[in-house]
C-alpha positions in Angstrom: 0.0 0.0 0.0 1.2 3.6 -0.6 1.0 6.6 1.6 2.1 10.2 0.8 5.1 12.0 2.3 2.7 14.5 3.9 0.9 11.7 5.8 4.2 10.2 7.0 5.3 13.7 8.2 2.1 14.1 10.1 2.9 10.8 11.9 6.5 11.7 12.7 5.6 15.1 14.1 6.9 18.7 13.7 10.4 17.9 14.8 11.0 15.9 11.6 9.3 18.1 9.0 12.5 19.3 7.4 11.9 18.4 3.7 11.4 15.4 1.5 15.1 14.9 0.7 16.1 14.8 4.3 13.3 12.4 5.2 14.2 10.0 2.4 17.8 9.8 3.5 17.3 9.6 7.3 14.0 7.8 7.7 13.1 5.9 4.5 16.5 4.1 4.3 16.6 3.4 8.0 13.1 2.0 8.4 12.5 0.2 5.1 10.2 2.8 3.5 10.2 2.7 -0.3 10.1 6.0 -2.0 8.8 6.3 -5.6 9.7 9.0 -8.1 6.4 10.7 -7.5 7.1 11.3 -3.9 5.2 8.4 -2.4 6.3 5.9 0.2 5.3 2.3 -0.3 4.9 0.3 2.9 5.3 -3.4 2.7 2.8 -5.8 4.2 2.5 -7.2 7.7 4.5 -10.2 8.8 2.4 -13.2 9.7 5.2 -14.9 11.7 3.9 -14.3 15.2 7.0 -15.8 16.9 9.3 -13.4 15.0 7.3 -10.3 15.9 8.6 -8.1 18.6 6.2 -7.8 21.6 6.0 -4.3 22.8 4.0 -3.4 25.9 3.2 0.1 27.2 3.2 0.6 31.0 3.0 3.6 33.3 1.0 5.4 35.9 -2.6 6.2 35.3 -3.5 9.0 32.9 0.0 9.1 31.4 -1.1 8.8 27.7 -0.6 5.0 27.2 -3.8 4.4 25.2 -3.2 7.5 23.1 0.2 6.1 22.1 -1.4 2.7 21.6 -3.8 4.2 19.1 -1.1 6.1 17.3 1.2 3.0 16.9 -1.7 0.7 15.9 -1.8 -0.5 12.3 -5.2 0.8 11.3 -5.7 -1.6 8.3 -4.4 -4.8 10.0 -6.7 -4.2 13.0 -9.6 -2.8 11.0 -9.8 0.3 13.2 -10.9 2.6 10.3 -14.4 4.0 10.1 -17.0 1.5 8.7 -19.5 2.4 6.1 -22.3 0.8 8.2 -21.6 3.3 11.0 -23.6 5.9 9.0 -26.8 3.8 9.0 -29.4 5.2 11.4 -32.6 3.3 10.3 -32.6 0.5 12.8 -35.4 -0.5 15.1 -32.9 -1.3 17.9 -31.1 2.0 17.7 -32.8 3.4 20.8 -31.7 0.5 22.9 -28.1 -0.1 21.7 -27.4 3.3 20.2 -24.6 5.6 21.3 -23.9 9.3 21.2 -21.4 10.7 18.7 -20.8 7.5 16.7 -18.2 9.2 14.5 -16.1 10.5 17.4 -13.7 7.6 17.5 -13.0 5.4 14.5 -11.4 2.6 16.5 -8.7 1.7 18.9 -8.5 1.9 22.7 -10.8 4.0 24.7 -9.2 7.4 25.6 -10.8 9.7 28.2 -9.4 12.2 30.7 -10.6 9.9 33.5 -7.7 8.0 35.2 -8.1 4.3 35.1 -10.1 4.0 32.0 -8.2 1.0 30.7 -8.6 -2.2 32.7 -7.7 -5.2 30.6 -4.6 -5.6 28.5 -5.4 -5.1 24.8 -3.3 -6.4 22.0 -3.0 -5.4 18.4 -0.6 -5.3 15.4 1.6 -2.1 15.6 3.5 -0.5 12.8 5.8 2.4 12.2 6.7 2.6 8.6 7.8 -0.9 7.5 8.4 -2.1 11.1 5.6 -4.3 12.4 5.3 -5.7 15.9 2.8 -6.8 18.5 1.6 -4.0 20.7 0.0 -4.3 24.1 -1.9 -1.6 26.1 -2.2 -2.0 29.8 -3.9 -0.5 32.8 -2.3 2.2 34.9 0.1 1.1 37.6 0.3 2.7 41.0 1.6 1.8 44.4 -1.8 1.1 46.0 -2.8 -1.3 43.3 0.5 -3.2 43.6 0.0 -3.5 47.4 -3.6 -4.7 46.8 -2.5 -7.3 44.2 0.0 -9.0 46.6 -2.0 -8.4 49.8 -4.9 -10.2 51.3 -8.0 -10.3 49.2 -6.1 -9.1 46.2 -7.1 -12.1 44.1 -10.8 -11.1 44.1 -10.4 -7.4 43.8 -10.6 -5.3 40.6 -7.3 -3.5 41.3 -5.5 -6.8 41.9 -6.9 -8.2 38.6 -5.8 -5.1 36.7 -2.2 -5.2 38.1 -1.9 -9.0 37.4 -2.9 -8.3 33.8 -0.3 -5.6 33.5 2.4 -7.7 35.0 1.6 -10.6 32.7 1.9 -8.2 29.7 5.3 -7.0 31.0 6.6 -10.6 31.5 5.6 -11.6 28.0 7.2 -8.5 26.3 10.5 -8.1 24.6 10.3 -4.3 25.0 8.6 -2.3 27.7 7.8 1.3 27.0 7.5 3.0 30.5 5.5 6.2 30.0 5.1 9.0 32.5 3.8 12.6 32.4 6.9 14.8 32.2 5.1 17.8 33.5 4.2 16.0 36.7 7.6 14.5 37.2 8.6 11.4 39.2 5.7 10.4 41.4 5.4 7.7 44.0 3.4 5.6 41.5 6.2 5.9 38.9 8.8 5.0 41.6 6.9 1.8 42.5 6.6 0.9 38.8 10.3 1.4 38.2 11.1 -0.7 41.3 8.9 -3.6 40.1 10.2 -3.4 36.5 13.8 -3.6 37.8 13.0 -6.9 39.4 11.6 -8.5 36.2 14.0 -6.9 33.7 16.3 -9.9 34.0 13.5 -12.5 34.1 13.3 -14.6 31.0 10.1 -14.8 29.0 8.1 -17.9 29.9 7.0 -18.7 26.4 10.6 -18.5 25.2 11.8 -20.8 27.9 9.2 -23.4 26.8 10.4 -23.1 23.2 14.0 -23.5 24.2 13.3 -26.6 26.2 11.2 -28.1 23.4 13.9 -27.4 20.7 17.2 -28.0 22.5 16.3 -29.7 25.8 18.5 -27.2 27.7 17.8 -25.5 30.9 16.2 -22.1 30.2 17.8 -20.6 33.3 21.2 -20.8 31.5 22.0 -17.2 30.8 24.5 -18.2 28.1 21.9 -19.6 25.8 22.0 -17.7 22.5 18.2 -17.4 22.2 17.8 -15.9 25.7 17.8 -12.1 25.9 17.1 -9.6 28.8 14.0 -7.6 28.6 14.6 -4.1 27.3 13.0 -1.2 29.1 12.8 2.3 27.6 11.4 5.4 29.4 9.1 7.8 27.5 8.5 11.3 28.7 5.1 12.1 27.4 3.2 15.4 26.9 6.2 17.4 25.7 4.9 19.2 22.6 7.4 21.2 20.6 10.9 22.3 21.7 10.1 25.3 23.9 10.4 23.2 27.1 14.1 22.5 26.3 15.1 26.1 25.9 13.5 27.7 28.9 15.5 28.6 32.0 14.6 27.1 35.4 12.3 24.6 33.6 11.0 21.8 35.9 10.7 19.5 32.9 14.5 19.2 32.6 14.8 18.4 36.3 12.2 15.7 35.9 14.1 14.2 33.0 17.3 14.2 34.9 15.6 12.6 37.9 14.1 9.7 35.9 17.4 9.0 34.1 18.8 7.8 37.5 16.4 4.9 37.4 18.9 2.8 35.5 17.0 2.4 32.2 18.9 5.1 30.3 17.9 8.6 29.2 14.2 9.2 28.6 12.8 9.8 25.1 10.7 13.0 25.0 7.5 12.4 23.0 4.0 13.7 22.5 1.6 10.8 21.8 -1.2 13.2 21.1 0.7 15.1 18.3 2.9 12.3 17.1 6.3 13.8 18.1 9.2 11.6 18.9 7.9 8.6 17.0 11.2 8.2 15.0 13.1 7.7 18.3 10.7 4.9 19.2 11.0 3.4 15.7 14.8 3.3 16.1 14.6 1.2 19.2 11.9 -1.1 17.8 13.8 -1.6 14.6 17.0 -2.5 16.4 15.4 -5.0 18.7 13.3 -6.5 15.9 16.5 -7.3 13.9 18.2 -8.7 17.0 15.2 -11.0 17.8 15.0 -12.3 14.2 18.8 -13.0 14.2 18.4 -15.0 17.5 15.7 -17.0 15.9 17.7 -17.7 12.8 15.6 -15.6 10.5 16.7 -13.0 8.0 16.7 -9.4 9.4 14.0 -8.2 7.0 10.7 -9.7 6.2 10.6 -11.9 3.1 7.9 -11.6 0.5 6.6 -15.0 1.5 5.8 -13.7 4.9 3.6 -10.9 3.8 -0.1 -11.1 4.7 -2.6 -11.6 2.0 -6.0 -10.3 2.8 -7.6 -11.9 -0.2 -6.6 -15.4 0.9 -9.8 -16.5 2.8 -8.5 -20.0 3.6 -6.1 -18.7 6.2 -8.4 -16.1 7.5 -9.2 -16.7 11.2 -12.8 -17.0 12.4 -13.9 -13.6 13.8 -16.0 -14.4 16.9 -17.7 -11.7 19.0 -19.2 -12.3 22.4 -22.1 -10.0 23.0 -24.8 -9.5 25.6 -26.1 -7.4 28.5 -24.0 -6.6 31.5 -23.1 -9.3 34.0 -24.3 -12.2 32.0 -21.0 -14.0 32.0 -19.3 -13.0 28.7 -15.8 -12.6 30.2 -16.2 -15.8 32.2 -17.1 -17.6 28.9 -14.0 -16.2 27.2 -11.7 -17.4 30.0 -13.4 -20.8 30.0 -12.8 -21.2 26.3 -9.2 -20.1 26.5 -8.5 -22.1 29.7 -6.8 -19.1 31.4 -7.7 -15.8 33.1 -7.1 -13.7 30.0 -9.7 -11.0 30.7 -11.0 -9.6 34.0 -14.2 -11.2 35.2 -16.3 -10.7 38.3 -19.7 -10.0 39.8 -19.5 -6.3 39.3 -21.5 -5.1 36.2 -19.5 -3.1 33.6 -16.0 -4.5 34.3 -15.1 -4.8 30.6 -14.7 -1.6 28.7 -12.4 -2.2 25.7 -13.2 -4.9 23.2 -10.4 -7.4 23.9 -9.4 -9.4 20.8 -7.5 -12.6 21.6 -6.0 -14.9 18.9 -6.7 -18.5 19.7 -6.2 -22.0 18.1 -9.1 -24.4 18.4 -8.4 -27.8 17.0 -5.8 -26.4 14.5 -8.2 -23.7 13.4 -7.5 -20.0 13.8 -10.0 -18.0 15.9 -10.0 -14.3 16.7 -12.0 -14.2 19.9 -13.4 -10.8 21.0 -14.7 -10.1 24.4 -17.0 -7.0 24.5 -18.5 -4.7 27.0 -22.1 -5.2 28.3 -24.7 -3.3 26.4 -27.4 -1.5 28.4 -30.3 0.6 27.2 -29.3 4.1 26.2 -31.7 5.7 28.8 -30.0 3.7 31.6 -26.5 5.0 30.9 -25.1 8.0 32.7 -25.2 11.0 30.4 -22.2 12.6 32.2 -20.0 9.5 31.7 -19.0 8.9 28.1 -16.9 5.8 28.9 -19.9 3.5 28.7 -21.0 5.0 25.4 -17.5 4.5 23.9 -17.5 0.9 25.2 -20.9 0.2 23.5 -19.5 1.7 20.3 -16.5 -0.6 20.5 -18.7 -3.6 21.1 -20.9 -2.8 18.1 -17.7 -2.4 15.9 -16.6 -5.8 17.1 -20.0 -7.2 16.0 -19.8 -5.5 12.6 -16.3 -7.0 12.0 -17.3 -10.5 13.2 -18.3 -13.6 11.2 -20.3 -15.1 14.0 -21.8 -13.3 17.0 -22.5 -15.3 20.2 -25.4 -13.7 22.2 -24.9 -14.7 25.9 -28.1 -14.8 28.0 -28.7 -15.0 31.7 -30.7 -18.1 32.3 -31.9 -16.8 35.7 -34.2 -14.4 33.9 -36.1 -17.5 32.6 -36.9 -15.7 29.3 -35.1 -13.5 26.8 -35.1 -9.8 27.6 -36.1 -7.0 25.2 -32.5 -5.7 25.3 -31.2 -9.0 24.1 -33.8 -9.1 21.3 -32.5 -5.7 20.3 -29.0 -7.0 20.2 -30.1 -10.0 18.1 -31.9 -7.7 15.7 -28.8 -5.6 15.3 -26.7 -8.7 14.6 -29.1 -9.9 11.9 -29.5 -6.6 10.2 -25.8 -6.2 10.0 -25.7 -9.6 8.2 -23.9 -11.7 10.8 -24.5 -15.3 11.9 -26.1 -15.6 15.3 -25.5 -18.3 18.0 -27.2 -18.0 21.4 -25.4 -19.2 24.6 -27.7 -19.6 27.6 -25.3 -19.1 30.5 -25.7 -19.8 34.2 -27.8 -22.9 33.7 -26.4 -24.4 36.9 -28.6 -21.9 38.9 -32.0 -23.0 37.5 -31.7 -26.6 36.3 -33.5 -29.1 38.6 -35.3 -32.4 38.2 -38.3 -30.8 36.6 -36.6 -28.2 34.3 -33.8 -29.3 32.0 -31.4 -27.5 29.7 -33.3 -28.7 26.7 -36.5 -27.1 28.1 -34.8 -23.8 28.5 -33.2 -24.0 25.0 -36.6 -24.8 23.4 -38.2 -21.9 25.3 -35.6 -19.4 24.1 -36.0 -20.6 20.5 -39.7 -20.2 20.7 -39.4 -16.6 22.1 -36.9 -15.6 19.4 -39.1 -17.1 16.6 -42.1 -15.2 17.9 -40.4 -11.9 17.8 -38.1 -12.5 14.7 -39.4 -15.3 12.4 -36.3 -15.1 10.3 -34.3 -16.3 13.4 -36.3 -19.5 13.9 -34.3 -22.6 14.8 -31.4 -20.4 15.9 -28.8 -22.6 17.6 -29.1 -22.3 21.4 -26.4 -23.8 23.7 -27.3 -24.2 27.4 -24.1 -24.0 29.5 -22.4 -22.9 32.7 -19.2 -21.1 31.8 -18.2 -20.8 35.5 -18.0 -24.5 35.9 -17.2 -25.3 32.3 -20.4 -27.4 31.6 -21.3 -27.7 27.9 -18.8 -25.0 27.0 -17.1 -27.5 24.6 -20.3 -27.7 22.6 -20.1 -24.0 21.6 -17.3 -24.0 19.1 -18.6 -26.8 16.8 -21.9 -24.9 16.5 -20.0 -21.7 15.8 -18.0 -23.2 13.0 -21.1 -24.8 11.5 -22.8 -21.4 11.5 -19.8 -19.8 9.8 -19.9 -22.5 7.1 -23.6 -21.9 6.5 -23.1 -18.2 6.5 -20.3 -18.3 3.9 -21.8 -21.1 1.8 -22.3 -20.4 -2.0 -25.1 -22.3 -3.6 -24.9 -23.2 -7.3 -27.2 -21.4 -9.7 -28.6 -24.7 -11.0 -29.5 -25.9 -7.5 -31.2 -22.6 -6.8 -33.3 -22.7 -9.9 -34.4 -26.3 -9.3 -35.5 -25.2 -5.8 -37.3 -22.2 -7.3 -39.2 -24.5 -9.8 -40.4 -26.6 -6.9 -41.5 -23.6 -4.9 -43.4 -22.1 -7.9 -45.2 -25.4 -8.5 -46.4 -25.4 -4.9 -47.4 -21.8 -4.6 -47.0 -19.3 -7.4 -46.7 -15.5 -6.7 -50.0 -13.5 -6.7 -50.9 -11.5 -9.8 -50.3 -7.7 -9.8 -52.5 -5.2 -11.6 -54.2 -8.0 -13.5 -51.0 -9.4 -14.9 -49.5 -12.8 -13.8 -46.3 -12.4 -11.8 -43.4 -14.5 -13.2 -40.1 -15.3 -11.4 -37.8 -16.2 -14.2 -34.7 -17.3 -12.4 -32.6 -16.8 -9.3 -28.8 -16.5 -8.6 -26.6 -15.9 -5.6 -24.7 -12.6 -5.8 -22.6 -13.1 -2.7 -22.2 -14.8 0.6 -21.4 -13.3 4.0 -24.3 -12.6 4.3 -26.2 -14.8 1.8 -27.8 -12.6 -0.8 -29.9 -13.7 -3.7 -31.3 -11.9 -6.8 -34.7 -12.8 -8.2 -35.4 -11.8 -11.8 -39.1 -11.1 -12.3 -41.4 -9.3 -14.7 -42.4 -6.9 -11.9 -40.3 -4.4 -10.0 -41.2 -5.9 -6.6 -43.0 -8.8 -4.9 -45.5 -8.7 -2.0 -43.7 -8.8 1.3 -45.7 -11.9 2.5 -44.6 -13.9 -0.5 -40.9 -12.9 0.1 -41.3 -14.1 3.6 -42.7 -17.4 2.3 -39.7 -17.7 -0.1 -37.3 -17.0 2.7 -38.9 -19.5 5.1 -38.9 -22.2 2.4 -35.3 -21.4 1.5 -34.2 -21.7 5.1 -35.9 -25.1 5.5 -34.4 -26.4 2.2 -30.7 -25.2 2.7 -30.5 -24.9 6.6 -29.8 -21.2 6.6 -30.8 -20.8 10.3 -29.6 -18.1 12.7 -29.0 -15.4 10.0 -30.8 -13.2 7.6 -31.4 -14.4 4.0 -31.5 -11.4 1.8 -33.6 -11.7 -1.4 -33.6 -8.8 -3.8 -36.1 -8.5 -6.6 -35.0 -7.1 -10.0 -37.2 -6.5 -12.9 -36.0 -8.2 -16.1 -35.1 -6.1 -19.1 -37.8 -5.5 -21.7 -37.8 -7.7 -24.8 -35.6 -6.0 -27.4 -37.7 -7.5 -30.3 -41.0 -6.3 -28.9 -41.0 -3.0 -30.9 -40.2 -4.9 -34.2 -43.1 -7.3 -33.9 -45.6 -4.6 -32.8 -47.9 -3.0 -35.6 -46.7 0.3 -37.0 -50.1 2.0 -36.4 -51.5 2.3 -33.0 -55.1 2.7 -34.2 -57.5 5.6 -34.1 -57.9 7.5 -30.8 -55.7 8.4 -28.0 -53.2 11.1 -27.6 -50.4 9.2 -29.3 -52.6 8.4 -32.3 -53.6 12.0 -32.8 -50.0 13.2 -32.5 -48.9 10.7 -35.1 -51.6 11.6 -37.6 -50.8 15.3 -37.1 -47.2 14.8 -37.9 -48.0 12.7 -41.0 -50.4 15.4 -42.4 -47.9 18.1 -41.8 -45.3 16.2 -43.8 -47.7 15.6 -46.7 -49.5 18.9 -47.1 -47.5 21.3 -45.0 -50.6 22.2 -42.9 -52.6 20.5 -40.2 -55.7 18.5 -41.0 -59.1 20.3 -40.9 -60.9 20.4 -37.6 -64.1 18.7 -38.8 -62.1 15.9 -40.4 -60.4 15.3 -37.1 -63.7 15.3 -35.4 -65.3 12.8 -37.8 -62.3 10.5 -37.4 -62.6 10.8 -33.7 -66.3 9.9 -33.8 -65.5 6.8 -35.9 
């Protein structure tokens, strides 16, 4: 893909806007950017070798700008964080219940607000600066109180303890830790505690690397002389330093803060501005250097080969995009942790714990899955108008649904019936064209001798069919994610739904089905003319869309519902919307040749034609009486 010099300069910031020639020599050659003769920089694709990618995590005190830097370093196209065309649609029946304010305020990425502690889970994505690609991790803010809670009594069940454990796990898995702090505030006690903790783990080997070393060589991973073992690199970033004025002022407290943090033992800090994109070249230099070192340790070439570039058009290697949706406190995060077999996301009894949509790559029976945990969706009137975090969380959840192949709607079985809010979410999923699977969670709380899981699943199917006939026979899995009961039955149903959703039916089979349907029940006549459906073909899958060629511009809505219902029964397209579009066939091109030249006496067209003919013969219009006599005849 190609991007202009102007766009690259806007990313690098005002410090490096010193001309195209200087940029091409100092930046393009250093970071692998290809410049064409027209002044464009071509960026190569993203590496698909996950083991060779550098893992970069962003740590720091609360409200230091970590999520802002995360959004700037995120590869927008690889993570699909650009604005979707369907975001502009407003004609939805469920908009009042799942809508959000200012939908165009944020096109994607981590949630950024002035409120400290907005980020809770660790969020991963593919990062890129120029041609340098890496795995980027955003974490929650670290402070001394949270560290004490995490290692104290009751820290295992507290929210602060869970947030710190997620942050520590991200740091342990990283090759590079970017420690950010607000340079205007200086070295606070929270930053001091974070530095003290990072100094302890800076020499701790990565657990995943140790396992790989043991599997490949059989050697002890604690051997510091092993060539594949490398100490974790920690770089300090001094954020919120826009421009260069702060460096030239006398008695500036910023310089004192930079000098104080340099005594931490991690080298001199890098002054940046995540909001304005300043200092990104310095970060790129560090990432580029460590990426080459890691690839050399793994025995790979320093640069990405052409065979490692991602191909978006290759759908066979495309992972299944699975979004977990539902109301608050129905067990979505618990279900994700149960599927993964680890405490990957924060889960608890408190409603609204999840804010960002956390995407986790996962392998299920040698099949790639991109599992996305989303925030709970409440009615718009129940959200606090003064707090925009929940609105942004709902926006992120709806974007995850729009990018998914299959959406799993998690229900709370304690309610005994499906809620109106859950019906609104199901309606939004179907109208977006995604496949739907229902997971009835918390079945362990209601199942007894007289009420089984099958009874509840059948009751949910009946309620959905009553409200949305197009969703009849939607797969419903009754489970208990807390105890892992029937969780293993979810993924086979999800893959079956994805296969049905992306299935392409041959034109011959479709027209044989259409012939049988027309023999059973032909379409009603319109305006005294018989309605004819000539043939049908599938224009696309994902979602399944079919084109009906008729002699009329549209069919009655009840007959279209009859065709859709019959089609779902014949081809098992359950749990999704089957879109049938009517198109009027072109007129017969030979109809005008076979029609008589004269249209007969009478009518406006006949009179106009005779008038023109008389003018050509005699040069004057016919007499009025003659015209009347012909009209009487």
